[in-house]
N, C-alpha and C positions, 0 to 999 in steps of 0.2 A: 614170494610176491603172496601166495597162500599164507603165509605165518603173517605178513605183514597185517591181510584184509582182516585174520581173524584175532589178533591183536588189539586193531582200531578198535572191531565193532566191540571186542571185549572190556575196552577200555571205557569207550561212548557207553558201555551197558553199565559199567560200575561207577560210572559219573551221572548218568542222566539216572539213574534208578534212585536216589538218595535226594537229585533234586526235584524230581517228579515230585516224589512226596511230600517233602518241602512246600512244595507249589501248591497240592493238593490239601495239605492242613493249613497255609496260611488263608487259601479261600472257604475250608471251612470254619475258621476263627473269622474269617468277615462274616459269612454267612449266620455264624452263630448270633453276634454282637449284633448284625443288624435286625435279626429275628428279636433279639433279647429287647433290644432299646423299642423295634414295634409294640411288643410285648408291655412294656414297661408305661409308653406313652398310652398305651390303649387304657389300660390301669388308672394312669393319672387321670385322664380325661372321666373316666368312669366317678373318681371320685371328687373330681372337681364337680361334674355334673350333681352328685348325688350332696354332696356339700352346699352347692347352689341353689338344689330346690328345698331342701331343708331350711336354710337361709332366709330364702323368698318366702317360704310359707310360716316361719316363726316370727321374722322381723315386725309386720304391722300389727300384731299382736304387742310383741317386745317393746314396741315403743309406744303403745296405747298405755301399759303397763307402766312402763316409766312415769308416761306423764300423770296417770293418778297417784303413783306414789309419791308427786312430787306437792300435791294437792293434799292427799292424804297425811304429809308432813303437817299440816296446819290445823289439825286435829278435826277433820271432816268423817263426820258417820260413817261406817260400810254401806247403808243404805244409799246416804246421797251420792258417794261413790259409784253404786249399782245405775241408780238412775242415771249420772253423768254418764257414764258408759254407754247406756245403750241410747241415751240423746246425743250423744257422738257420732256413733253408727250410723245412725236415721239419719241425722242431717247431711253428712258424706256421702250418704248414698243418694238423698234427694237432691242434693246442692253441686255436688262435684269436690268437693273439701274436704283438707284433712281432717281423721277423727282425733288423730297426736293432738293438733295444732289446734283445733277444739277443745281438749281438755284444759290444756296447757296455758291457754287465754282465762279459764274461769279458775287459777291462782291466782291471777290479779285483783278478778272481780272479790275471792272468799277474803284478800286482803283487804279491799277497799270497802267492802258493805260487813259488820259484821251481824250477826246473828241471824245468819240465813239456816232455813231449819228445812229438813225434807227435800224436796224436789225443787225447793226455790234456787238453789247455786244453779240445779240443771234450766231452770225456766230463764235466769240470766244469762247464761251461758248463749242456750238459745237465741233468745234476741238479742244476744247481742251479735251473734254469728248472721244472721239474718239480716239486721241492718244492714251491717258491714259491708253483704255481699249486695245487698240492694240500693246501696248509696255507694258503690264504689270506692270506699274507705277501707284503710286495712283494720284488722279485728284491733291492733293495738289502740287503735285512734279511739274506736266506739268501746273497745272496754274503759279506757278511763273517763270517756262520757257517761257511761254509765253509771259509774261511782260519784262522777260531779254531780250528776244529776238528782243521784238519790239523797247524796248530801245536800242537794238544795230544797228538794222536796220530800226529805224524810218524813214531815206528818203526812202527807197526803199517802205517802205509799204503805206507812205501815196502817194507816186507817183503814185503806181500799185493801191491801193485802200484797206483799211484796211482787208476789208472780202475775197479778193481775196487771198491779201497776205498769211494772216493767212492759207488758208487752202493749198495753195504753201509751205509753212513751216511745216505745218502738215503731208502732203505728201511727203516731201524731208526728213524730221527728220524719218516717219516710213519706207525708203528706206533705210536711213541709218542704219538705226537700223538691218533691215532685212541681209543688206549687211555683217555688221561687226560682228555681232552676239553679240550685245552691247545691251542695254537698253534705254527705255526714258529718268530713270533715269540717266545713265551715259553721256547721249549727255547735261542734263542739269547740270550736274556738270562740264562737258568739257566748256562749253560756260560760265559757272558763273565766272570761271578761266581766260579765256583770256578774257574776256571783249570786250572791243570795239577794242584792238588794231589791230586786222589784219581789220577789217571795215574803219578803220581811214588809215588805208598803202592802202589802195582799194580794199581787197583782195573779191570775191566774196560770196556769202553766201554757192553756192553750192559747191565752191572749201573749201572753212571751214569745212562743214561735214567731206567729203571725206576727208581731211588732219586726223580730231579729232577722224574721225570713225576708220582709218586705226592705228592709235595710240592705239587705246583703246584695239583692238586684245593682246598687250602686257600689259596692266598697266590700271588703272584705268580711270575713264574721269577727273579728278581733275587734276591727274600726266601728263595727255595726254593735259590740256590747260595749265600747267606751262609751259611742254617743248616750246610748241608752241609760247607761250608769251615769253620766253626769246632769242627764235629764232628770233622773230620781232624787240624785244630790241635792238639786236646787229647787225642787220641787214647792217645798216647805216654804222658802222664803219669797219665791216667786209671787204663792197666793196671796203673802202681806203686801208686797211690794205693787202688783197690780191690781189689789183689790179685788180678786177673784176667789172663791171656795172651789176646793180639789179635792174637797174631800166630802163623805157621808156624813150623816148623823151619829154615825158609831165613833168617825174618826178616821175611818180607814179610806184610803186614796182612792178615787173614782177613777173608770176604767181611762184608756186612751183616746177612746174617740168621743167620749164625756168633756176630758179637759179640752179637748182639740176645737172641741163645738163651740166651751167656753171663750177661745181665745180668739177661734174666729170671728164670735160675735161683738168682740172686742176692738179686734185691729184689723178683720175681712180676709177675705180668703189671700189677699198678699201682702208683703210687707216692704214698706218704703224703706229708707236708711233710719229715717228718725224710729220708728215703730222696731226696725231690726236691734239698733242701740237698748231700746229700751227693754226689747226681751233677754238681751246679754248682760244689761245690770240685772235684770229679775231671777233668772238663772243663773248666771256666775260664769258661762261659757260660752265659747263659739260651737262646741260640739253640741251642746242641747238646744240653741236654737237651729241649726241646721238637722237635726233631729226632726226638730216640729215643722219645719218649712217642705221636709220630703213627705212627713206624713201627710201634711192637710192636703198636699196637691191631691191625693183621692183618699178621703175619707170613708167613702162608699166601698171603694175596693178592701179597705182594710177593714171595714165591719164585717164584709164576706169572707177573710178569711179566718177572722177568730172563730166564726160561727161554724166554718168545714171543719176547721182544727179539732174544735170542741165537740163535735161528734164523733170523733172518732174514739172506739171503745177496747178495739182488740189491734190484732197485728198484721191482719190480711191484705193492708197496702205492703206493707214490707216483704211479704212473703210472694206475693205476685212480682213484684221488683224485683228479688232475686232470683225467682223463676225464670226471668226473661231473658237473664243474664248466665245461666249456666249451658255451660259448654257438655255437651253429649258425650264427648270422648273422655273428658275428664270425669263424669257422674260413671260412663262405663269402667272406667281404671280403679274409681273406687268402689263401686259396685264390689269388683271383684278382690280387695282389699279387706272388704268387709267381712266373705266368706274365709279369706286366710286369717283373717280376725278370728270368728267364730272355730274354726278349727286350731288356728295356734294357743287358742285359749284354754283348748282339751289338753295342747299338747305339752304345754308350756309347765302344768305342775309335776310333770315327768324329767321336764329336760333341766328346769331349774334345782332339784338335787340333782342330778349328775352334773351339770355344772360344777356345782360346789364339792362336789366328791371329786373332780378333776382338779379341781383349784388347789384343793388339801391335798392331792398325790403329788401336786407339781412343787407344792410347800415341803413335803416330804424329802424330795427327790432333791430339791436343792441342799434342804438340812444336812441330806446325807452326801454331796457332794465336799461340803464344808469338814464333815466329822472323816474322811476317806479322799485326800489331796490325792495321793499316789496311784489309789483303783482310778480316781477321776480321770487324773493322765491318761492311764493305761487306754478306757473306754475312748477316751476323747483321740488321742491317736490310732484305734482302730476306724473309728468312724473316717478319718482323713485318711488314712490307707485304703478302703473302701473306696470312698469319695473319689483317690486319684487313682484306684483302678479302673471303676468306670470311666471316671475322663481319659484313661488311656484307651481303653476301647471305645471310645467313641469317637477318638480323634484315629483310632485306627482304623473304624470303618468309614471314617471323612476320607484318609488317603486313598482306602483302597475303590471306594465310589468315585473320585476324582481322576484316579488310574485308567479307570472302564471309561469314566468319560472323553477321557483324553485321547485314549484308544479310538474310540467310537468317532469322536469329530476329527483326527487325522485324516480316519477312511474317506467321512464325507468328505475333507476339503481335499482330497484327494482325487475323489471321483467327481470333484466338480473341477478341479484344473484341468482334465484332461477332454471336457466339455467345450465348456464357450471360451477356451483361454484365447482363440482368437478374437472373438468378440469385444475382448477384454483390451486386447492389445489396441485394436484399431480405435476402440475407444479414447486411451491413455494418447496416442497418437494423433487424434483427433485435436483432443485438449490443447495437448502442446502444441501444435501445428496453429492453434485459434489464439492461443497467449502470444507466441512468436509475433504472428501476425499484427495482434493488438500493438504491444511494443512496439513494432518497426515500423507502422503507419500512425502511432502516436501525434507524432508532432505535425503532418498534414491533417488529421482530424482536427486538431485544434488550431490550426491556420484558420481552415475554413468553416468552424465554427466558432469564432471568436467573437466575428461583428455584430453577433445578435445575442440579446440580454438573452432570450431563451438557452442561446449557445453556449454563453458563457455559465448558466446556471447548471446544467446537464453537462459541462464538464468538470466545473466543482465537485459535484457530486460524485463523479465517474473516480475521479482522483481521490476523493475521502474514501470511496470503498474500495480502490485500487491500496490504499493504505493501509487500511485494515487487512487485507487481503495478505498482504505482503506481513505484518506484523506478525497476524495467525500463522501465516507459511514459515516466520522466520523462529517464532515459540517452539510451534510443533517440531521442527528440524531438530532445533536445539533439545529438546525434551526428548527425542527419538535417539538421539548420540548419547546423551545421559541414561538414559533408560537402556540402550544397547550395552553401554560400558558397565553399567551396574551388573546386567545378566552376565556378562561375560565374566566381569568379577568373580562372581558367583559361582557360575559352572562352571570354569575353567578347571579350579583344582579338582573336583571331583572327575571330570572329564580325565586328566593326569594322571589320577588316580589308576581307574577304570584301565589306561593303556597301560601302564605301568604291569597291572594284573594280568592282561592278557598277555604281555612280551613275557612274565614269568611264567606263567602257564605253558606259552612255546617253549621255551628253554627248556623246562621240564621236560617236555613231550618229548625234545629233540637230543637228552641228556640219555633218556628212557632207549629211543631207539638206536642210536649209538651202542647203548649199553648192551643188549639184546643181538645188537647184529642185524638189526633191519635199514640202516642208513645205506643206499646205496647210489652215488652222488651219479653213476654212470645212467640211469633208469630217468628219461626225460618226464618230467609231469606232464600227465596226460590233459588233453584240451577240455575245457571247463565246457558241460553238457546243460542245457537248459532243465533236463530232465534231473541230471543231480544235484543240479544249485537248486529247483524246486524241494528236494529231498533236503537239502542241508537247514529249510526253513520249515520244515514241519514242527509242529508242535509237539514237545515229548513227552510221553506218557508217563505215569506213574512208574508204569512196570518199567522201564528203561528203554534200550534203542531197539534191542532184540525182540520184545515184544511191541513196541512203535513199528519195528520191520512184518514182523509178522500179521498186525492189524493190517498195516497199508494192503498187504497181497489179498490178506482175506476180502477186504472190502473191494477193492479192486476184480477180486474175482467174482462178486454177488454183484457188482454195480454194472460191468462191462460184458459178463457172461462170454469172455473169450478165454481159449487156451494160452497156457504160460509156456513159454518154449524156453528152455535153458540147454544150450548144446543139443544134442540131439533126444533129448526127455521131453517129451509132452505131455500134458495132463490137462483136463477143465476141472478138477475137484481145488478148493482151497490145500492151499501150504499153510503148515505150520512150520516155527521157529526154525527146528531140529531138521526139516525136511529143506530147508533153504541153507543152512548150515550145510547139509551133504552134499546138495547138487553143487555147491561154491567149491568144495574139496575136489568133486569128481572134476569141477572144471577146471580147475587151477591142475589137478594132474592131468 
């Protein structure tokens, strides 16, 4: 008996020792993998944060420089570019708009208006941006408007000075938009339609603005321009046909108010059918007659509008309208971007050469890979191998984590099952009983409720709900059965393999016992004891079974502080593994 005990303990010690070491090694590998990936994640997060901070700092200045580069391609002097850059940043902070977009709009202005010198490009661009903001128009539309207006009033702009003229134009346009409830886009459409016809006839800019603005009270900008152009086209022949003079002593056309006064003196304030036909024959179109009728209805108002617009010399009105539309949050964001632009402008002279060197290095590496294809393959395979190794460690860490979670979840489930199991059974039983009662008494319920309209509606709804639940139940049962079969098909081969492995180990143990004479069929197997069963479930430490026994005895002695009695020997101090073996020998003897 004692020899069997010693052999069993020794055999367990030989088997459990390496198993414990393997268990410890696997745990260390899992912990190392987890810690390594945590460090990698932290490092990667730091790199990403640093890259984002650097990019966020340099991007506004980089975008502004790209836009300035586009304008530089039009042979704009560096002094003009510097003035444009300063105006862009100042505008962005003041009105909450993008400095880069400000510079981009100057490209179209420089392309449309030749001969801009010094600060003139910056002045045109600033005026366009302010007018677009104040009149709720997009920058592209107003930029084209500025180019069109300069083409129409080029002589006036050159005589006055381009910078002064564009500020006056901006203020007059904003005033017209406010007076006539139109938009910057509408004024742009109107002047695009009329072109230089009125200017060629000697009509002042302020008068053209007032006439087109007044017409837009009842029509679009393009229609207003078309009617005004039709009037200008036929006014020369109309004065001959009507016997009226519409020009001054120098041959320049009279102002619109004067012409309307002459027509009013001939026909009166209103026109009958015959008079309208006479006007149409004189001016040659219905568009011209329609414009005359609209403007003649309020010549006093037209006179005041022309005077008000003519008094505007600067862009103060446009600036006030633009300020009223500023979003404080956008202005705050653009203020931050302005700071970034200032810092980025100092960094980019360093970053640009570095980027060029990195690009050259990348090109050199590419050429080297083409010259050394074999070494390139080796490096590629090495990278793939390292990546695969990292992926393997990642999967291993995930598996270990899933195993730990599964073990913990199993323990929680077992703890829960032991407490509310009675309540769950009662709940399920009540549910089954309720369903059974509903099915059993359903026909009776339908018969009692079927005589009323609301009863039939209720039965209809309940039947639909029941059909839905039946469909869900059938689908769930079918899915559960399929899921169970799939799990069984995957798990059973491994369980069979594990069972075969345990059977082989048992056969080997029996063979060893018989070989060394430890088998005794006459000795009955001792009855199972809870204490012995608990010992079977104890976790095996890396030192083996002997070390596990000694540790368990020592822990028991320390925690419970009671004596250990083996046979006739009693002691209160902790026992080691050797003493346990000696006492077992003595007991067996």
